[in-house]
N, CA and C atoms as a LAMMPS dump frame, in Angstrom:
ITEM: TIMESTEP
0
ITEM: NUMBER OF ATOMS
501
ITEM: BOX BOUNDS ff ff ff
-5.0000000000000000e+02 5.0000000000000000e+02
-5.0000000000000000e+02 5.0000000000000000e+02
-5.0000000000000000e+02 5.0000000000000000e+02
ITEM: ATOMS id mol type element x y z
1 1 1 N -404.16 486.892 226.038
2 1 2 C -403.521 487.005 227.339
3 1 3 C -403.216 485.605 227.855
4 2 1 N -402.054 485.421 228.435
5 2 2 C -401.656 484.12 228.975
6 2 3 C -402.271 483.916 230.351
7 3 1 N -402.662 482.681 230.641
8 3 2 C -403.165 482.365 231.967
9 3 3 C -402.017 482.178 232.941
10 4 1 N -402.284 482.368 234.2
11 4 2 C -401.269 482.23 235.249
12 4 3 C -400.638 480.828 235.222
13 5 1 N -401.453 479.803 234.98
14 5 2 C -400.962 478.422 234.935
15 5 3 C -399.976 478.205 233.796
16 6 1 N -400.264 478.806 232.629
17 6 2 C -399.365 478.664 231.48
18 6 3 C -398.017 479.337 231.745
19 7 1 N -398.031 480.473 232.377
20 7 2 C -396.791 481.187 232.681
21 7 3 C -395.941 480.363 233.653
22 8 1 N -396.57 479.864 234.714
23 8 2 C -395.832 479.043 235.674
24 8 3 C -395.283 477.782 235.015
25 9 1 N -396.093 477.144 234.163
26 9 2 C -395.654 475.927 233.473
27 9 3 C -394.457 476.243 232.56
28 10 1 N -394.519 477.379 231.863
29 10 2 C -393.423 477.779 230.985
30 10 3 C -392.144 478.046 231.76
31 11 1 N -392.26 478.724 232.902
32 11 2 C -391.083 478.99 233.733
33 11 3 C -390.483 477.7 234.273
34 12 1 N -391.348 476.782 234.689
35 12 2 C -390.874 475.495 235.202
36 12 3 C -390.154 474.714 234.115
37 13 1 N -390.716 474.704 232.909
38 13 2 C -390.107 474.008 231.782
39 13 3 C -388.754 474.628 231.426
40 14 1 N -388.654 475.943 231.409
41 14 2 C -387.399 476.631 231.091
42 14 3 C -386.337 476.351 232.154
43 15 1 N -386.736 476.367 233.418
44 15 2 C -385.791 476.111 234.507
45 15 3 C -385.268 474.693 234.448
46 16 1 N -386.15 473.72 234.167
47 16 2 C -385.69 472.338 234.114
48 16 3 C -384.802 472.099 232.913
49 17 1 N -385.056 472.746 231.785
50 17 2 C -384.204 472.611 230.604
51 17 3 C -382.834 473.21 230.879
52 18 1 N -382.791 474.351 231.575
53 18 2 C -381.511 474.97 231.922
54 18 3 C -380.708 474.097 232.856
55 19 1 N -381.377 473.497 233.83
56 19 2 C -380.682 472.622 234.778
57 19 3 C -380.163 471.384 234.081
58 20 1 N -380.926 470.838 233.138
59 20 2 C -380.481 469.645 232.42
60 20 3 C -379.247 469.963 231.588
61 21 1 N -379.16 471.171 231.03
62 21 2 C -377.995 471.538 230.235
63 21 3 C -376.746 471.68 231.072
64 22 1 N -376.87 472.032 232.355
65 22 2 C -375.72 472.212 233.222
66 22 3 C -375.219 470.898 233.815
67 23 1 N -376.047 469.882 233.82
68 23 2 C -375.685 468.617 234.449
69 23 3 C -374.738 467.84 233.555
70 24 1 N -373.51 467.599 234.032
71 24 2 C -372.535 466.844 233.26
72 24 3 C -372.459 465.412 233.757
73 25 1 N -373.434 464.979 234.495
74 25 2 C -373.393 463.63 235.038
75 25 3 C -372.712 463.649 236.39
76 26 1 N -372.644 462.493 236.996
77 26 2 C -372.033 462.393 238.313
78 26 3 C -370.555 462.082 238.236
79 27 1 N -369.952 461.882 239.402
80 27 2 C -368.528 461.567 239.452
81 27 3 C -368.21 460.221 238.787
82 28 1 N -367.007 460.105 238.284
83 28 2 C -366.496 458.887 237.671
84 28 3 C -365.467 458.302 238.639
85 29 1 N -365.569 457.003 238.902
86 29 2 C -364.615 456.349 239.813
87 29 3 C -363.194 456.564 239.308
88 30 1 N -362.329 457.041 240.201
89 30 2 C -360.924 457.236 239.879
90 30 3 C -360.111 456.699 241.042
91 31 1 N -359.176 455.803 240.732
92 31 2 C -358.246 455.316 241.746
93 31 3 C -356.885 455.145 241.102
94 32 1 N -355.886 455.013 241.917
95 32 2 C -354.544 454.892 241.375
96 32 3 C -353.522 454.611 242.446
97 33 1 N -352.275 454.81 242.076
98 33 2 C -351.155 454.545 242.964
99 33 3 C -350.153 455.681 242.869
100 34 1 N -349.58 456.055 244.007
101 34 2 C -348.518 457.061 244.05
102 34 3 C -347.249 456.365 244.516
103 35 1 N -346.179 456.558 243.74
104 35 2 C -344.875 456.042 244.143
105 35 3 C -343.871 457.187 244.135
106 36 1 N -342.888 457.074 244.982
107 36 2 C -341.809 458.058 245.055
108 36 3 C -340.505 457.286 244.947
109 37 1 N -339.766 457.541 243.875
110 37 2 C -338.529 456.805 243.65
111 37 3 C -338.772 455.308 243.473
112 38 1 N -339.928 454.953 242.899
113 38 2 C -340.249 453.56 242.632
114 38 3 C -340.878 452.808 243.797
115 39 1 N -341.018 453.464 244.954
116 39 2 C -341.606 452.814 246.132
117 39 3 C -342.942 453.454 246.469
118 40 1 N -343.911 452.654 246.958
119 40 2 C -345.22 453.22 247.327
120 40 3 C -345.07 454.341 248.352
121 41 1 N -345.905 455.372 248.215
122 41 2 C -345.88 456.502 249.137
123 41 3 C -347.152 456.497 249.978
124 42 1 N -347.09 455.968 251.216
125 42 2 C -348.271 455.977 252.082
126 42 3 C -348.438 457.323 252.78
127 43 1 N -349.685 457.666 253.125
128 43 2 C -349.947 458.862 253.916
129 43 3 C -349.907 460.165 253.162
130 44 1 N -349.991 460.134 251.831
131 44 2 C -349.993 461.366 251.041
132 44 3 C -351.421 461.712 250.646
133 45 1 N -351.695 462.997 250.5
134 45 2 C -352.996 463.44 250.02
135 45 3 C -352.861 463.809 248.551
136 46 1 N -353.646 463.143 247.717
137 46 2 C -353.669 463.39 246.28
138 46 3 C -354.898 464.253 246.004
139 47 1 N -354.698 465.409 245.349
140 47 2 C -355.819 466.3 245.06
141 47 3 C -355.876 466.606 243.571
142 48 1 N -357.038 466.356 242.981
143 48 2 C -357.3 466.704 241.588
144 48 3 C -358.013 468.051 241.617
145 49 1 N -357.394 469.086 241.016
146 49 2 C -357.951 470.438 240.985
147 49 3 C -358.335 470.749 239.543
148 50 1 N -359.591 471.156 239.294
149 50 2 C -360.011 471.445 237.921
150 50 3 C -359.078 472.45 237.248
151 51 1 N -358.664 472.143 236.012
152 51 2 C -357.746 473.013 235.281
153 51 3 C -358.454 474.271 234.801
154 52 1 N -359.755 474.211 234.543
155 52 2 C -360.505 475.367 234.058
156 52 3 C -361.368 475.97 235.143
157 53 1 N -362.183 476.931 234.741
158 53 2 C -363.113 477.581 235.667
159 53 3 C -364.2 476.6 236.089
160 54 1 N -364.726 476.821 237.267
161 54 2 C -365.792 475.95 237.767
162 54 3 C -365.228 474.601 238.153
163 55 1 N -366.02 473.601 238.057
164 55 2 C -365.555 472.262 238.409
165 55 3 C -365.49 472.069 239.909
166 56 1 N -365.136 470.895 240.304
167 56 2 C -365.096 470.527 241.713
168 56 3 C -363.843 469.704 241.967
169 57 1 N -363.085 470.053 242.989
170 57 2 C -361.886 469.297 243.338
171 57 3 C -362.26 467.942 243.924
172 58 1 N -361.349 466.99 243.789
173 58 2 C -361.514 465.665 244.374
174 58 3 C -360.19 465.298 245.029
175 59 1 N -360.255 464.515 246.102
176 59 2 C -359.009 464.139 246.766
177 59 3 C -359.122 462.76 247.387
178 60 1 N -357.966 462.222 247.74
179 60 2 C -357.897 460.925 248.403
180 60 3 C -356.582 460.799 249.136
181 61 1 N -356.525 459.905 250.088
182 61 2 C -355.301 459.68 250.877
183 61 3 C -354.741 458.32 250.505
184 62 1 N -353.425 458.252 250.333
185 62 2 C -352.798 456.994 249.939
186 62 3 C -352.672 456.041 251.124
187 63 1 N -352.868 454.763 250.825
188 63 2 C -352.753 453.698 251.824
189 63 3 C -351.292 453.244 251.903
190 64 1 N -351.032 452.222 252.692
191 64 2 C -349.671 451.713 252.893
192 64 3 C -349.017 451.281 251.575
193 65 1 N -349.821 450.8 250.621
194 65 2 C -349.28 450.356 249.33
195 65 3 C -349.288 451.462 248.275
196 66 1 N -349.597 452.706 248.681
197 66 2 C -349.605 453.844 247.765
198 66 3 C -350.908 454.022 247.007
199 67 1 N -351.872 453.113 247.178
200 67 2 C -353.143 453.213 246.459
201 67 3 C -354.046 454.282 247.066
202 68 1 N -354.859 454.914 246.197
203 68 2 C -355.83 455.914 246.649
204 68 3 C -357.101 455.803 245.829
205 69 1 N -358.218 456.255 246.412
206 69 2 C -359.504 456.391 245.747
207 69 3 C -359.92 457.847 245.914
208 70 1 N -360.354 458.472 244.826
209 70 2 C -360.762 459.875 244.913
210 70 3 C -362.181 460.032 245.447
211 71 1 N -362.388 461.152 246.127
212 71 2 C -363.687 461.51 246.693
213 71 3 C -364.011 462.952 246.307
214 72 1 N -365.237 463.15 245.808
215 72 2 C -365.718 464.497 245.522
216 72 3 C -366.846 464.869 246.478
217 73 1 N -367.898 464.052 246.502
218 73 2 C -369.058 464.343 247.341
219 73 3 C -369.204 463.369 248.501
220 74 1 N -368.952 462.077 248.244
221 74 2 C -369.035 461.058 249.286
222 74 3 C -367.873 460.091 249.101
223 75 1 N -367.431 459.437 250.152
224 75 2 C -366.221 458.605 250.098
225 75 3 C -366.166 457.647 248.909
226 76 1 N -365.072 457.786 248.141
227 76 2 C -364.804 456.878 247.037
228 76 3 C -365.639 457.061 245.797
229 77 1 N -366.403 458.177 245.684
230 77 2 C -367.274 458.339 244.518
231 77 3 C -366.531 458.742 243.259
232 78 1 N -365.304 459.267 243.363
233 78 2 C -364.517 459.608 242.189
234 78 3 C -364.416 461.098 241.948
235 79 1 N -364.274 461.459 240.662
236 79 2 C -364.114 462.86 240.261
237 79 3 C -365.061 463.154 239.103
238 80 1 N -365.439 464.406 238.969
239 80 2 C -366.296 464.823 237.861
240 80 3 C -365.478 464.791 236.569
241 81 1 N -366.108 464.518 235.423
242 81 2 C -365.382 464.515 234.155
243 81 3 C -364.735 465.871 233.881
244 82 1 N -363.531 465.846 233.316
245 82 2 C -362.853 467.083 232.956
246 82 3 C -361.342 466.977 233.066
247 83 1 N -360.685 468.11 232.855
248 83 2 C -359.226 468.221 232.917
249 83 3 C -358.814 468.648 234.321
250 84 1 N -357.744 468.037 234.847
251 84 2 C -357.291 468.331 236.201
252 84 3 C -355.781 468.503 236.263
253 85 1 N -355.365 469.351 237.213
254 85 2 C -353.983 469.415 237.662
255 85 3 C -353.962 468.62 238.958
256 86 1 N -352.859 467.936 239.233
257 86 2 C -352.794 467.063 240.405
258 86 3 C -351.686 467.52 241.339
259 87 1 N -352.023 467.614 242.625
260 87 2 C -350.997 467.887 243.636
261 87 3 C -350.915 466.693 244.578
262 88 1 N -349.706 466.492 245.106
263 88 2 C -349.472 465.435 246.09
264 88 3 C -348.773 466.081 247.272
265 89 1 N -349.391 465.961 248.438
266 89 2 C -348.864 466.583 249.65
267 89 3 C -348.705 465.509 250.715
268 90 1 N -347.548 465.469 251.322
269 90 2 C -347.288 464.496 252.382
270 90 3 C -347.17 465.24 253.696
271 91 1 N -347.85 464.731 254.718
272 91 2 C -347.698 465.302 256.054
273 91 3 C -347.698 464.171 257.064
274 92 1 N -346.841 464.311 258.037
275 92 2 C -346.758 463.312 259.102
276 92 3 C -348.06 463.275 259.881
277 93 1 N -348.436 462.102 260.334
278 93 2 C -349.634 461.947 261.154
279 93 3 C -349.363 462.536 262.523
280 94 1 N -350.334 463.29 263.05
281 94 2 C -350.214 463.894 264.37
282 94 3 C -350.372 462.802 265.427
283 95 1 N -349.279 462.403 266.03
284 95 2 C -349.283 461.316 267.021
285 95 3 C -350.048 461.69 268.282
286 96 1 N -350.163 462.968 268.592
287 96 2 C -350.84 463.377 269.823
288 96 3 C -352.325 463.018 269.788
289 97 1 N -352.907 462.962 268.605
290 97 2 C -354.325 462.629 268.492
291 97 3 C -354.574 461.131 268.679
292 98 1 N -353.542 460.316 268.489
293 98 2 C -353.691 458.869 268.602
294 98 3 C -353.826 458.398 270.045
295 99 1 N -353.467 459.225 271.003
296 99 2 C -353.484 458.818 272.405
297 99 3 C -354.892 458.657 272.953
298 100 1 N -355.899 459.127 272.227
299 100 2 C -357.276 459.016 272.704
300 100 3 C -357.658 460.222 273.545
301 101 1 N -358.707 460.06 274.308
302 101 2 C -359.232 461.131 275.135
303 101 3 C -358.291 461.39 276.313
304 102 1 N -357.694 462.586 276.4
305 102 2 C -356.747 462.86 277.487
306 102 3 C -357.409 462.807 278.864
307 103 1 N -358.704 463.067 278.922
308 103 2 C -359.385 463.057 280.218
309 103 3 C -359.557 461.637 280.773
310 104 1 N -359.324 460.636 279.922
311 104 2 C -359.425 459.245 280.359
312 104 3 C -358.06 458.678 280.757
313 105 1 N -357.006 459.51 280.738
314 105 2 C -355.652 459.057 281.039
315 105 3 C -355.278 459.407 282.482
316 106 1 N -354.148 458.831 282.932
317 106 2 C -353.68 459.164 284.28
318 106 3 C -353.135 460.6 284.284
319 107 1 N -352.887 461.136 285.478
320 107 2 C -352.49 462.545 285.61
321 107 3 C -351.19 462.862 284.857
322 108 1 N -350.241 461.98 284.895
323 108 2 C -348.947 462.215 284.235
324 108 3 C -349.148 462.314 282.712
325 109 1 N -349.959 461.411 282.152
326 109 2 C -350.225 461.428 280.714
327 109 3 C -351.01 462.676 280.321
328 110 1 N -351.952 463.093 281.168
329 110 2 C -352.713 464.322 280.901
330 110 3 C -351.781 465.519 280.826
331 111 1 N -350.872 465.622 281.805
332 111 2 C -349.944 466.758 281.832
333 111 3 C -349.069 466.773 280.578
334 112 1 N -348.597 465.615 280.166
335 112 2 C -347.766 465.526 278.963
336 112 3 C -348.557 465.946 277.722
337 113 1 N -349.795 465.48 277.636
338 113 2 C -350.642 465.827 276.497
339 113 3 C -350.872 467.33 276.422
340 114 1 N -351.297 467.943 277.531
341 114 2 C -351.593 469.378 277.519
342 114 3 C -350.33 470.219 277.339
343 115 1 N -349.193 469.7 277.764
344 115 2 C -347.929 470.39 277.531
345 115 3 C -347.619 470.426 276.026
346 116 1 N -347.863 469.315 275.323
347 116 2 C -347.638 469.267 273.87
348 116 3 C -348.611 470.16 273.119
349 117 1 N -349.782 470.401 273.691
350 117 2 C -350.815 471.202 273.032
351 117 3 C -350.689 472.687 273.321
352 118 1 N -349.768 473.09 274.184
353 118 2 C -349.612 474.509 274.512
354 118 3 C -349.181 475.293 273.271
355 119 1 N -349.498 476.572 273.209
356 119 2 C -349.117 477.377 272.042
357 119 3 C -347.613 477.348 271.758
358 120 1 N -346.797 477.417 272.792
359 120 2 C -345.347 477.397 272.591
360 120 3 C -344.873 476.075 272.01
361 121 1 N -345.402 474.966 272.539
362 121 2 C -345.012 473.646 272.034
363 121 3 C -345.479 473.45 270.596
364 122 1 N -346.681 473.926 270.28
365 122 2 C -347.198 473.816 268.904
366 122 3 C -346.336 474.638 267.943
367 123 1 N -345.919 475.831 268.371
368 123 2 C -345.073 476.682 267.523
369 123 3 C -343.723 476.023 267.28
370 124 1 N -343.138 475.423 268.324
371 124 2 C -341.852 474.725 268.162
372 124 3 C -342 473.533 267.215
373 125 1 N -343.098 472.805 267.33
374 125 2 C -343.352 471.654 266.459
375 125 3 C -343.517 472.105 265.007
376 126 1 N -344.212 473.219 264.801
377 126 2 C -344.41 473.754 263.453
378 126 3 C -343.077 474.177 262.84
379 127 1 N -342.227 474.82 263.611
380 127 2 C -340.91 475.232 263.138
381 127 3 C -340.06 474.011 262.789
382 128 1 N -340.141 472.996 263.621
383 128 2 C -339.407 471.75 263.372
384 128 3 C -339.857 471.11 262.053
385 129 1 N -341.167 471.125 261.792
386 129 2 C -341.69 470.569 260.547
387 129 3 C -341.2 471.36 259.341
388 130 1 N -341.15 472.699 259.477
389 130 2 C -340.704 473.541 258.369
390 130 3 C -339.245 473.296 258.025
391 131 1 N -338.431 473.012 259.042
392 131 2 C -336.996 472.793 258.822
393 131 3 C -336.675 471.365 258.383
394 132 1 N -337.6 470.446 258.629
395 132 2 C -337.369 469.047 258.274
396 132 3 C -337.32 468.894 256.753
397 133 1 N -336.512 467.939 256.281
398 133 2 C -336.479 467.718 254.83
399 133 3 C -337.855 467.266 254.334
400 134 1 N -338.225 467.722 253.159
401 134 2 C -339.519 467.381 252.579
402 134 3 C -339.465 465.966 252.007
403 135 1 N -340.498 465.181 252.298
404 135 2 C -340.584 463.824 251.774
405 135 3 C -340.891 463.874 250.279
406 136 1 N -341.862 464.718 249.913
407 136 2 C -342.25 464.888 248.516
408 136 3 C -341.693 466.224 248.041
409 137 1 N -340.981 466.249 246.911
410 137 2 C -340.473 467.531 246.399
411 137 3 C -341.602 468.552 246.247
412 138 1 N -341.291 469.806 246.567
413 138 2 C -342.293 470.873 246.589
414 138 3 C -343.013 471.084 245.263
415 139 1 N -342.369 470.763 244.149
416 139 2 C -342.995 470.972 242.847
417 139 3 C -344.325 470.219 242.739
418 140 1 N -344.43 469.068 243.399
419 140 2 C -345.654 468.265 243.315
420 140 3 C -346.778 468.81 244.193
421 141 1 N -346.457 469.644 245.168
422 141 2 C -347.495 470.202 246.038
423 141 3 C -347.864 471.632 245.645
424 142 1 N -347.202 472.182 244.658
425 142 2 C -347.462 473.543 244.191
426 142 3 C -348.352 473.486 242.947
427 143 1 N -349.58 473.964 243.065
428 143 2 C -350.553 473.89 241.971
429 143 3 C -350.053 474.575 240.699
430 144 1 N -349.285 475.64 240.834
431 144 2 C -348.806 476.374 239.661
432 144 3 C -347.652 475.65 238.956
433 145 1 N -346.894 474.832 239.682
434 145 2 C -345.71 474.189 239.102
435 145 3 C -345.846 472.684 238.861
436 146 1 N -346.881 472.059 239.398
437 146 2 C -346.972 470.607 239.288
438 146 3 C -347.01 470.147 237.824
439 147 1 N -346.217 469.131 237.494
440 147 2 C -346.255 468.586 236.142
441 147 3 C -347.35 467.526 235.981
442 148 1 N -348.026 467.174 237.082
443 148 2 C -349.013 466.099 237.066
444 148 3 C -350.36 466.594 236.551
445 149 1 N -350.886 465.89 235.533
446 149 2 C -352.177 466.253 234.934
447 149 3 C -352.941 464.98 234.607
448 150 1 N -354.274 465.117 234.491
449 150 2 C -355.102 463.962 234.184
450 150 3 C -356.423 464.427 233.581
451 151 1 N -356.979 463.607 232.716
452 151 2 C -358.307 463.84 232.17
453 151 3 C -359.223 462.745 232.696
454 152 1 N -360.338 463.135 233.282
455 152 2 C -361.33 462.187 233.784
456 152 3 C -362.481 462.194 232.789
457 153 1 N -362.986 461.042 232.329
458 153 2 C -362.647 459.702 232.776
459 153 3 C -361.283 459.255 232.256
460 154 1 N -360.693 458.392 233.033
461 154 2 C -359.365 457.873 232.712
462 154 3 C -359.497 456.463 232.151
463 155 1 N -358.52 456.078 231.351
464 155 2 C -358.459 454.704 230.857
465 155 3 C -357.597 453.923 231.826
466 156 1 N -358.218 453.181 232.702
467 156 2 C -357.473 452.391 233.678
468 156 3 C -357.142 453.193 234.91
469 157 1 N -356.07 452.786 235.55
470 157 2 C -355.652 453.354 236.818
471 157 3 C -354.744 454.563 236.615
472 158 1 N -354.774 455.497 237.554
473 158 2 C -353.886 456.657 237.509
474 158 3 C -352.594 456.275 238.226
475 159 1 N -351.492 456.343 237.517
476 159 2 C -350.184 456.028 238.107
477 159 3 C -349.387 457.323 238.224
478 160 1 N -349.076 457.738 239.45
479 160 2 C -348.314 458.965 239.683
480 160 3 C -346.932 458.585 240.186
481 161 1 N -345.939 458.662 239.307
482 161 2 C -344.563 458.339 239.651
483 161 3 C -343.835 459.638 239.956
484 162 1 N -343.568 459.884 241.235
485 162 2 C -342.88 461.101 241.641
486 162 3 C -341.377 460.848 241.66
487 163 1 N -340.632 461.808 241.188
488 163 2 C -339.168 461.729 241.197
489 163 3 C -338.654 462.478 242.413
490 164 1 N -337.81 461.844 243.189
491 164 2 C -337.314 462.465 244.422
492 164 3 C -336.399 463.648 244.132
493 165 1 N -335.906 463.773 242.899
494 165 2 C -335.009 464.877 242.562
495 165 3 C -335.708 465.99 241.784
496 166 1 N -337.036 465.909 241.64
497 166 2 C -337.779 466.922 240.882
498 166 3 C -337.672 468.288 241.54
499 167 1 N -337.647 469.325 240.722
500 167 2 C -337.579 470.696 241.243
501 167 3 C -338.66 471.539 240.667
């Protein structure tokens, strides 16, 4: 008959062996540059989505020079090893948030801020965005159609050259 201590020790050993088999290591630093028509693309969100089951997505935002660093768990830590599909999405920065705390502004500025935040104004702004020409062709933001792929770890920097005429 097995003792209670031996059973617990065996279960602990089996659990730790199973966990060790699942651990593929931590994230690998990944950084790169996004250009559109040969020019840096600032303000875009680059997302690495695992091509297979499981895995963990990583993303980063491009700086003024088009450079980005990927984040999975904590800022700039990179991406987990594996195969990825890449999407690039550009969205204008919401200028209304840059004004700071509306309660610290004069009455006229407060009224303007809350007017922009009303449901009707937000709906009009959303419609305007939908009708505006897209900065990045839709193919790059559609996970099913994107031609962008990468294997992590990468040899060197990730260079994403987007074509403005891509469909």
